[in-house]
C-alpha positions in Angstrom: 36.6 -54.6 -54.9 33.7 -52.1 -54.4 32.9 -51.8 -58.1 32.7 -55.7 -58.3 30.0 -55.4 -55.4 28.1 -52.6 -57.4 28.1 -54.9 -60.6 26.7 -57.7 -58.5 23.9 -55.5 -57.0 23.3 -54.0 -60.4 23.0 -57.5 -61.7 20.5 -58.6 -59.1 18.3 -55.6 -59.4 18.2 -56.4 -63.3 17.1 -60.0 -62.4 14.6 -58.9 -60.0 13.1 -56.4 -62.8 12.9 -59.1 -65.3 11.1 -61.3 -62.9 8.5 -58.9 -61.9 8.0 -58.1 -65.7 7.5 -62.0 -66.5 4.9 -62.0 -63.4 3.0 -59.0 -64.8 2.9 -60.5 -68.1 1.6 -64.2 -66.8 -1.2 -62.2 -65.0 -1.9 -60.0 -68.0 -1.8 -62.7 -70.7 -2.1 -66.1 -68.9 -4.6 -65.3 -66.3 -6.3 -62.4 -68.0 -6.3 -60.7 -64.6 -5.9 -57.0 -64.9 -5.9 -56.3 -61.2 -3.0 -58.8 -60.6 -1.4 -57.3 -63.7 -1.5 -54.0 -62.2 -0.1 -55.1 -58.9 2.8 -56.6 -60.5 3.4 -53.3 -62.5 3.5 -51.5 -59.2 6.1 -53.8 -57.9 8.3 -52.8 -60.9 7.7 -49.2 -60.3 8.7 -49.7 -56.5 11.8 -51.5 -57.4 12.7 -48.8 -59.8 12.4 -46.2 -57.0 14.7 -48.4 -54.9 17.4 -48.7 -57.7 17.2 -45.2 -58.6 17.9 -44.8 -62.4 18.2 -48.5 -63.0 21.9 -48.3 -62.9 24.6 -48.0 -60.3 27.3 -45.6 -61.3 30.5 -47.6 -60.8 32.7 -44.7 -62.0 33.5 -42.8 -58.8 
């Protein structure tokens, strides 16, 4: 059961990273707004710090 929970958490971290990437690209290309793009990029960096390596080890 624990492995299933780790996989769910990992999948949702991946979705969050993708959403932040889309927001960054919209700010960068759609709005042509470097400051908002940089802020979205910092959000991605913060999430990477929370998630660690970007993968949750399910092989305990």
